[in-house]
C-alpha positions in Angstrom: 0.0 0.0 0.0 1.2 3.5 -0.9 0.2 6.5 1.2 0.6 10.2 0.7 1.5 12.2 3.8 0.5 15.8 4.3 3.1 17.2 6.8 1.3 20.5 7.1 -2.0 19.0 8.2 -0.6 15.8 9.8 -2.8 13.6 7.7 -2.3 10.5 5.5 -4.3 9.2 2.6 -4.1 5.9 0.8 -2.7 6.6 -2.7 -2.5 3.1 -4.0 -3.6 -0.2 -2.5 -4.1 -3.7 -3.8 -2.2 -6.9 -4.4 -0.3 -5.5 -7.4 2.8 -3.3 -7.1 2.6 0.3 -8.2 4.6 -0.4 -11.4 3.6 -4.1 -11.7 6.7 -6.3 -11.9 9.0 -3.2 -12.0 11.3 -2.0 -9.3 10.8 1.7 -8.5 13.9 3.8 -8.6 12.5 7.3 -8.8 9.4 9.3 -8.0 8.7 12.8 -9.0 5.6 15.0 -8.4 4.9 17.8 -10.9 1.7 19.8 -10.6 -1.1 17.2 -10.2 0.9 14.3 -11.6 3.1 11.6 -10.0 5.8 10.2 -12.3 7.2 6.8 -11.2 10.2 5.4 -12.9 11.9 2.0 -12.5 13.1 -1.1 -14.2 12.3 -1.8 -17.9 9.5 -4.3 -18.5 7.9 -4.7 -21.9 9.5 -1.5 -23.2 7.8 0.6 -20.4 9.9 1.9 -17.5 7.6 4.6 -16.1 4.0 5.4 -15.4 2.1 8.6 -14.7 -0.6 8.9 -12.1 -3.1 11.7 -11.7 -2.9 12.6 -8.0 -6.5 13.9 -7.7 -8.0 10.6 -8.8 -5.0 8.4 -8.2 -5.5 6.8 -11.6 -2.8 5.7 -14.1 -3.2 8.2 -16.9 -0.3 7.2 -19.1 3.1 5.6 -19.4 6.3 6.6 -21.1 8.5 4.2 -23.0 12.3 4.2 -22.7 15.1 1.9 -23.7 16.6 1.7 -20.3 15.9 1.3 -16.6 15.0 4.7 -15.1 17.3 5.7 -12.2 16.1 9.3 -11.8 13.4 11.6 -13.2 13.3 15.4 -13.5 10.4 17.2 -15.0 9.6 20.8 -16.1 6.6 22.1 -17.9 7.8 20.9 -21.3 10.0 17.8 -20.8 10.6 14.7 -18.8 14.3 13.9 -18.3 15.2 10.3 -17.4 18.6 9.2 -16.3 20.2 5.7 -16.5 23.1 4.0 -14.7 24.9 3.9 -18.1 25.0 7.7 -18.2 22.3 8.2 -20.8 19.8 11.0 -20.3 16.6 10.6 -22.3 14.3 13.4 -23.1 10.5 13.1 -23.7 8.0 15.9 -24.3 5.3 15.9 -21.6 2.8 15.9 -24.5 4.2 12.6 -25.8 3.2 10.5 -22.8 1.2 7.5 -24.0 -2.3 7.8 -22.7 -3.7 4.9 -20.7 -6.4 2.9 -22.5 -4.8 3.6 -25.9 -1.5 2.0 -25.3 -2.0 -1.1 -27.5 -3.6 0.6 -30.4 -1.7 1.4 -33.6 -1.4 5.1 -34.5 -3.0 5.3 -38.0 -2.8 9.0 -38.7 -1.1 12.3 -37.5 -2.0 15.8 -38.4 -1.8 19.3 -37.0 -4.1 22.3 -37.2 -3.5 25.1 -39.6 -1.8 27.2 -36.9 0.4 24.2 -35.8 -0.8 24.7 -32.2 -2.5 21.3 -31.9 -1.4 17.8 -32.9 -4.1 15.1 -33.5 -3.3 11.4 -33.4 -5.9 8.8 -34.6 -5.5 5.2 -33.6 -6.8 1.9 -34.7 -9.2 1.6 -31.7 -11.1 4.6 -33.0 -9.8 7.2 -30.6 -8.4 10.6 -31.4 -6.0 12.2 -29.0 -5.2 15.9 -29.2 -2.0 17.5 -27.9 -1.9 21.3 -27.5 1.2 23.3 -27.9 1.2 24.0 -24.1 1.8 20.2 -23.8 -1.5 19.2 -22.1 -3.0 16.0 -23.3 -6.7 15.7 -24.1 -8.8 12.8 -25.3 
């Protein structure tokens, strides 16, 4: 069970409970909170080494693929930086996080709007995802 602790109010809330681990079979090496998101990075399993949780609902909202185990994560408004033991630093745009629920569908089409402020991705499961230039994902 994972709990979040509010040191200002001296309270705890259950963040994640159940029989499965937070990252499934993965070992967690790094946690990072950015705005209302929790980024968890760890060992590489099935080409996924990290997941993103929405703190307000505590739901998995996405994952980010990488070629290596994640030892450390740093995040700003635009990018996710992941570091490995081998000395590699990988860079992902926050907007490129794979959304939960659409992870197994093939991307069939990409296009941007006329002003190049939005990127739209259509997938084989019939979903369309939109990514705004401010890097916030929408469904």
